[in-house]
N, C-alpha and C positions, 0 to 999 in steps of 0.2 A: 135738560132734555127731557121731555117726557117718554117714557116707555111704553105706556099704555095710551089706547085711544082716549081723546079728551082730557089726558093729563090726570086720571085718576090716582095715578100713584104717586103724584106730588104733592107736597105740603103747600097749604093755602098760602104760606107766606112767600112762596116763590115768585108769586105775581103781585105781591106787594113790596114796592121798591122803598123800604124803610130809610134806606142810606140817602134818598133824595131830598127827605125833610130833615134839616138841621143836622146833616151828616150823620144821621142816625144817633146822634147824643154822643158820637165818638170823639175824643179830643184829638186823635190823629186820623188814621184811615179807616173808612167804612167799607165793609166787603159784603156783599149779597150772598146769603146762602140759605139753605132750605129752612133753617131754622131763625131766619129774620138776619137782622142787622148784626154782623160780627166785626166787632172793633179789634184793630191790630196797631200795635206800637211800632213807632220808628226804631232803629237800631240805637241801643243806648239807653231805650226806656223799656218799661214793662208795666203790665196792667197792675193798677194801684192795689186791689185786693179783691176778695172773691165776692164781696158786696156791691162793688162798684166796678164792674167789669170793663166799663167805659171809659174810664179815665185812666190816661198813662201817666207814671211817673218816672223820674230819673233814677236810673241804676248807678249806685255809687261804687265804680268799679274799685275804688281804692280799698274799700271794705270787703267787697265781694271776692277780690282777688289781690291778696297783699302783696303778691309778687308781680303786680301789674307794672311796677316800676322798681328799678334795682336801689333807688335812694328815696327821693321825696316824690310824693304822689297828691295831685291836686284834683279834685273832682270837679267837673264843669257839667252844664247842662246837655246831658246826652253824650258825654264822653269824659276825657280826664287828660291830664298833662302832667308829663314826668320833668322832673327838674332835678340839678345835681348839687351838691355842697361844692362850697368855694374850692377852685383847684381842679374840679374836674369839667369834662366837656362832654355834653350829651351827644351821643351819636344816632344816626338816623335808625338804627335798629334798636333803640331803647338803652342801649349799654353806655356806660361812660368810661372815659380812658383818660389817663394822665402820665404823661411821659416823665422820667426821673425817678419813679419809684423804684426801690430797690428791695429784693429779698435777702435779708442777712442771715447766715447761716455760720454755726461753730461747729468744729470738729477738732478734737484734742487741742493743738495750740494754733489752730489756724481760724481766721474769720474770714469769710467769703461773701460777696456781694453778687446777685444775679439779677437781670431784668426779668420782670414777671413771665416774659416768653422765652426765657433764658438763652436769648440770642447773644447777649453781652454779659461778661461776669470779670471779676477780678478779684484780688485779695487785699485786705485792709491791714496795714502794718501797725500792731498793737504795740511793737517793742520786743526786746529779746528776752530770753529766758521764761518765756511763757510755756507752760507745759500741759494743763488740762483744763480748757475754758468750757463752762456750763452755762451759767448764768450771766446775761447780759442785757442791757437796754442803751437808748440812745436820746440824747436830747437834740431833736431834730432842727431846732432852732439855731444852736450854736455849732452843730455837728461834733458834739461831745458824746464819746463813747463810754459806758460805764461796764465793767467786768469783773468776775473773780476767777481766780485759779484755784482749782479744787485741791491742789498739791499744797501750795502755801496759804491757802485760805485767806489770802489778801484780796481787798477790793481796790481795784484802780481805776482809774480815768485818764483819758486822753482826747484832745482835740485833734482833727484832720491835719491842722497845720503846725501842731506841736512837735517838737524834735524827739520827746521822748515822754513816757506815762508819768502820772502822779500816784503815789500809794495813798489812797484815801483812809483805809481802815486796816491796820495791820494785825490785829489781835481779837480775841473773843468770839472767833467764827470757826466752827467745825465742819459744815457741808453745805454751802450755800445752793441751792437747788434752783432759784428763779430770782429776777429782779425786776421791778417796775418803777420807771422814773415818772414822777409828777411835775408834769412840763409847766403847770401853773404856779402851784405852791413852791416850785423848787426845790423838793425833797426826793430822797431815794429810798424806795422800800425793797425789802428782800425777805425770803423764807430761809430758815435754817432747818434742813431736814432733821440732822441728829440732835439738834439742841431744842428741837421741837417747839418753835417760836417764829414770830414776824418781828422783825426789826425796821427801824425808820431812822435816817440821818439827814442832816442837812446836805446839799449836794456837794460841799467841800469836805465833808467828813468830820467836822468839828465838832458837831453834837450827835449824839445817838442815843436811842433808847429802845427797849424792848416794847412793842407796842401792845402785844397780848400774847400769852401762851397757854391758858387755860384751856383744856380739852383739845389739844394738838397733838397728833402722835406722829404723823408722816405729812407735814405741810409741804407742798412742791410748788405747783404754778400760780403765779400771782400776777393782777393786772388791775389798773386803775382808771377811772373816769372821773378828772378833777373839775369837770365843767359846773358852772353854777347851777344849782337846783338837784345837783346829782351827788357829786364828790364822794362816791363808792369806791370801795375796795374790793376785790373778788380773789378768792383763793381756791384751791384743791386741796383736799386731805384725803390720802388713800390709806390710813391707818385704822384703829379700832371700830371709827365710826366713819365710813368713807362719804364725801360729801362735796357739794360745791357751796361755798359760804360768801356771805355779802357783809361788809361792814363799813361804818362811816371811816372816813380817810384817818381819822383821829383815834380809831380803835373802839370807838363806841358802837352800840346797836350791831352787835353781831347777830346774824341771822343765818339759818341753813337754809337754802333755797332749793338744793337738790340733795335727797338722802336715800332714796329707795332705788332699786335696779341699777346700783352702781357699786362697783368694785375698786377699781384702780385708776380714778381718773388722773391723768398725767397732763395733757395739752389742754391749754385754756386761752382764748383770744376774745376780744371784744368787737363788735360791729357798732361804732359809736353813733352812726346815722340811725339805725334801727333799734338801737339799745338792747342788743341780744348779746347773749354768750354762746359761744361754741366750744365745745370740750370732747376730748377723747377719752375712752376707757381702754387701757392697755391689756386688761385681761378679757373682758367681755368683748372688746373687737367691735366697737362702734364710734360713731361720731353722731353727736346731738346738739340741740340748741334749745335754748329757753330765754326768754326775757328777762329783764334786770329783777323783775319781781318773784321769779321762780316759776311763772305761768307760761301757758302756751309751749310745753315741752313736746319736742318732736324729733323723731329720727331722721338723719340725713342719709346715712349709710350705716348697715348692720349686716355684715355678711363675712363669715371667716374667709371665704373665697378671695375676697377683695381686700380685707384688712387683716393685718397680721402684727399685733403689738403697735398700733398709732401711737405716736407721742406728740411732738410740737406740731401745733396747727394755727395757721393765719388765714385771714381774709383779705381779699383784693377784688374788687368789683363783684361779679356774680360768682367768683370763683373761690373755693376752698382749698388750701394747700395743706398738705400735712406729710409727716415723714413715717415712712412704714418700716419699723426696726427690724422686720424679718427679711424683707427683701432688699434692704439697704436703697430705698428709693425716695425721692419727692414725687408725690403724687398730687393730682388736683381734679376736681370736678365741678361742675355746675350746681352751685348750692341751691338754685330755683327749679331744678328739675326735678320729676319724681318719678317712681316706678322703675320701670326698665331703664328709661333714659339716665336716672340718677347713678346707675351701676356702671355708665360708660366713662369712667374716670381714665386720665391720662397719666403715664408715667413720663415725667418730663426731666428727671435728673437722677442719675446713679451716683451714689456717694456713701460710702461706708462711714460709719461713727458720728453721723450728725446728731446733736443733742437737742439745739436749740435753734428755732427760726423766728424772725420777726422781721415785719414791713417797715421800711424805713422812708419817710417823706413827711413834709410839714402838714399835709392834710390829715395825717394820722394824730396830729397834736394841735388842734384847732387853738389858736390863740385866744385869751381872754384876760382881762385884768386881774392881777393877783391881789387879793384882799389883805394878802400879809404885808405887801409892799405898801398899800395905800394908808392901812389903818393900825396895822400892828406895833405894838411896843414890846413883844416877847422878848425876854433877854437871851433865850436859847432856840427853841423850836418853836415854830408857828405850823401847825397842822390843819389843812383845809377840813372843814367838818360838814356833814349833811345837815345837822340840825342846828348847830350855834348860830345864834341871831346875826352876829357879824360874819358868818361863813368861816370861821377859824376860830381854834383854840391854842393857848399857849400850853407847851408841854417841856419838860425838862430831862436832861441826860439821866441815864441811870446813876444813882448815887445822890441826886439832887432832888428837892421837893418844890413844889409850887407853892408861893406864899399865899395868903389871904387875897392879895389884890390880883390874883389870877393871871400875872403878868411876870414877876420875879422869880427867879430860881434861886435857892438858898441850899448850902450842903446839908445832907440828910445825915445826922448824927445817930440814928437809931441803930441798936444792935442788929446782927444779921448773922445767919449761918454761912461758912465757907465751905465749899464742896470741891472735889477734884473727880473730874470724869474724863477718863483717857487722857488728852492732851491738852483738856481745859480746866481752868479753874474759875469757879463762879460763887455768886453769893446768892442767898434767899432771906 
């Protein structure tokens, strides 16, 4: 509308309807303006670039907003679609939910289970004479529990339907801090905090070996992702060189992926879908996340007002669960919220003495074909490998060596030094 008589204050382009000719050259909406045709884009699109302001191109919401979907994101023309991993159901609010998932916790001699909402709970009977359980894991396919007792230093196993437990490994351990079960290769991994090494054995405990020990001082949490193309082992060490480390599951290609601004990494868990690692620092009081390559590191929560000695941590859907050792509480927060919203975590369970927590359901252990069962002729251990052409390597128990065929194990007659350390006798 002109403000001066004769419209002298108006742009000459106001009377020139450029939008009436070929839509003003706009690929979407053309709007008349004092500066001529103004091109506008429909929702889900934006102007291509500054040199061609008339053409609209699709916004890739999956890249622009990595948290647009909680699991899988598929970009579409002008929009995007969320989908879920097998076993999950997509909800109308974009979240996914699966019934039957249980949060397992250990405190002293007790293992308990809870639903993620804490509405139902119960105890798991591992057997008599248990005294102090710290490390444990589960084979969700067979409902077999693996755990160690800190007092006896014995590794046990038991299925839910069994009448009693089985002693898998009864000697050679000092302080087992954590366990990780390889649900594809069917092996059990654990860290020994006092002996400063990582060990692996067959799930029946028949064959075992030290996977590696160099440059380890206080190894603690351990987790594995044995899926094809990955086959990684992750662990925390809060000794002389605090770090998060990644290695192939056969012990090769060790790599420090987080080694700065970290003091006492205790809790560690994996998001298999996003291929990310969540970890806690017990001293610096933070929860952070990083991808499998050590990239895109970011803080989830870092405030001594909200965190006091966080230890064990787990992921379920959009939530992070952790145990606060100062307040003796299990807490959770929405890991996709940021800023002030991220500080609105919930106190969902009060329990003193919780050391370990893990989520239990088959969706946390997606099934794949085991290359060791299909092809392996290994006489003792068959370890999944990130780099081996067949997806695995053969290995031998301590005291045996692999022969030239890389399959057969033979007794190692090389001389070695015997040493005694507290209540342990070992050899070098």
